[in-house]
C-alpha positions as a Python dict, from the first residue, in 0.01 Angstrom:
ca = {
    (1, 'M'): (0, 0, 0),
    (2, 'A'): (173, 329, -145),
    (3, 'G'): (-64, 581, -215),
    (4, 'I'): (-94, 707, -612),
    (5, 'S'): (241, 941, -705),
    (6, 'K'): (106, 1046, -1044),
    (7, 'K'): (-242, 1079, -1200),
    (8, 'F'): (-381, 1006, -1535),
    (9, 'V'): (-659, 1122, -1686),
    (10, 'D'): (-782, 1060, -2007),
    (11, 'L'): (-1117, 1141, -2240),
    (12, 'N'): (-1341, 871, -2246),
    (13, 'P'): (-1338, 747, -2657),
    (14, 'N'): (-1682, 736, -2637),
    (15, 'F'): (-1767, 1139, -2572),
    (16, 'N'): (-2090, 1030, -2414),
    (17, 'M'): (-2195, 1319, -2205),
    (18, 'H'): (-2258, 1277, -1833),
    (19, 'P'): (-2634, 1319, -1841),
    (20, 'I'): (-2667, 1585, -1570),
    (21, 'T'): (-2382, 1739, -1597),
    (22, 'G'): (-2317, 1766, -1928),
    (23, 'D'): (-1977, 1726, -1890),
    (24, 'L'): (-1782, 1443, -2091),
    (25, 'P'): (-1706, 1183, -1867),
    (26, 'V'): (-1288, 1115, -1804),
    (27, 'I'): (-1130, 751, -1714),
    (28, 'K'): (-852, 772, -1462),
    (29, 'N'): (-555, 564, -1394),
    (30, 'E'): (-529, 223, -1490),
    (31, 'D'): (-815, 228, -1706),
    (32, 'A'): (-709, 507, -1921),
    (33, 'I'): (-352, 351, -1983),
    (34, 'K'): (-568, 29, -2050),
    (35, 'Q'): (-757, 279, -2298),
    (36, 'A'): (-453, 394, -2439),
    (37, 'I'): (-254, 20, -2509),
    (38, 'K'): (-546, -57, -2691),
    (39, 'H'): (-572, 245, -2941),
    (40, 'I'): (-173, 160, -3051),
    (41, 'V'): (-236, -187, -3055),
    (42, 'L'): (-543, -157, -3285),
    (43, 'T'): (-414, 135, -3458),
    (44, 'A'): (-289, 54, -3854),
    (45, 'R'): (38, 244, -3884),
    (46, 'G'): (-26, 514, -4163),
    (47, 'E'): (-391, 512, -4038),
    (48, 'R'): (-402, 863, -3816),
    (49, 'P'): (-327, 1155, -3984),
    (50, 'F'): (13, 1342, -3954),
    (51, 'R'): (148, 1021, -3772),
    (52, 'P'): (257, 821, -4030),
    (53, 'F'): (400, 613, -3752),
    (54, 'F'): (150, 576, -3536),
    (55, 'G'): (77, 236, -3405),
    (56, 'A'): (129, -126, -3429),
    (57, 'S'): (-107, -263, -3715),
    (58, 'A'): (-206, -598, -3566),
    (59, 'N'): (-483, -620, -3734),
    (60, 'S'): (-346, -657, -4078),
    (61, 'A'): (-145, -996, -3920),
    (62, 'L'): (-444, -1136, -3941),
    (63, 'F'): (-426, -1150, -4334),
    (64, 'E'): (-84, -1312, -4308),
    (65, 'N'): (0, -1697, -4304),
    (66, 'F'): (85, -1766, -3948),
    (67, 'D'): (429, -1888, -3876),
    (68, 'P'): (734, -1810, -3602),
    (69, 'T'): (862, -1542, -3820),
    (70, 'I'): (527, -1315, -3848),
    (71, 'T'): (460, -1386, -3471),
    (72, 'D'): (785, -1230, -3356),
    (73, 'D'): (745, -866, -3577),
    (74, 'L'): (388, -852, -3436),
    (75, 'V'): (516, -890, -3119),
    (76, 'L'): (816, -662, -3210),
    (77, 'N'): (532, -422, -3378),
    (78, 'I'): (376, -374, -3070),
    (79, 'E'): (671, -369, -2784),
    (80, 'D'): (799, -102, -3002),
    (81, 'A'): (490, 95, -3094),
    (82, 'L'): (413, 55, -2673),
    (83, 'S'): (753, 185, -2629),
    (84, 'A'): (746, 522, -2837),
    (85, 'Y'): (413, 628, -2790),
    (86, 'E'): (325, 532, -2433),
    (87, 'P'): (586, 678, -2202),
    (88, 'R'): (328, 596, -1898),
    (89, 'V'): (417, 177, -1919),
    (90, 'E'): (709, -33, -1848),
    (91, 'V'): (566, -313, -2107),
    (92, 'I'): (688, -644, -1902),
    (93, 'D'): (587, -904, -2266),
    (94, 'V'): (316, -907, -2487),
    (95, 'D'): (199, -1270, -2576),
    (96, 'L'): (26, -1458, -2856),
    (97, 'L'): (-180, -1747, -2920),
    (98, 'E'): (-278, -1814, -3285),
    (99, 'D'): (-609, -1924, -3349),
    (100, 'I'): (-512, -2067, -3725),
    (101, 'D'): (-888, -2268, -3752),
    (102, 'N'): (-1112, -1982, -3638),
    (103, 'N'): (-877, -1667, -3793),
    (104, 'T'): (-829, -1557, -3444),
    (105, 'I'): (-520, -1405, -3276),
    (106, 'E'): (-483, -1345, -2864),
    (107, 'I'): (-245, -1081, -2793),
    (108, 'T'): (-172, -993, -2402),
    (109, 'V'): (6, -762, -2286),
    (110, 'N'): (180, -778, -1923),
    (111, 'Y'): (294, -435, -1803),
    (112, 'N'): (380, -223, -1506),
    (113, 'I'): (244, 128, -1484),
    (114, 'V'): (488, 411, -1440),
    (115, 'G'): (482, 579, -1119),
    (116, 'I'): (153, 444, -965),
    (117, 'P'): (286, 120, -744),
    (118, 'L'): (26, -97, -852),
    (119, 'N'): (83, -497, -973),
    (120, 'Q'): (149, -606, -1275),
    (121, 'Q'): (-168, -495, -1552),
    (122, 'S'): (-242, -696, -1832),
    (123, 'L'): (-411, -654, -2185),
    (124, 'N'): (-600, -895, -2331),
    (125, 'L'): (-754, -862, -2675),
    (126, 'V'): (-873, -1041, -2903),
    (127, 'L'): (-900, -1017, -3309),
    (128, 'E'): (-1058, -1178, -3538),
    (129, 'R'): (-1157, -1162, -3889),
    (130, 'V'): (-1503, -1094, -4002),
}
């Protein structure tokens, strides 16, 4: 396997300080990218100040009556948001599995990381109404 050509480092979103050094821990490479994708998918458009178009608004689909049009719109929203706000990945596909009886949506994002020669990565999210 070839070496890593790029390094990706992000802050851990929990902001827990390291008990010995007092530093903020970081997450690296595929974990950092997975966390960024999760934030983009779960953020509602208009939720972030000064970035009104950031996010995919996937949670809002939980309150819709599901039909193929809603599913296609949600897939397109996720793909557009990831292509606009996460240049470190190349999205292969987004799969949705809705469970109407339990009011849940399972989202699977399959992607390749640009600059790191890894196999295809995937992120699985389960959204549910509370």
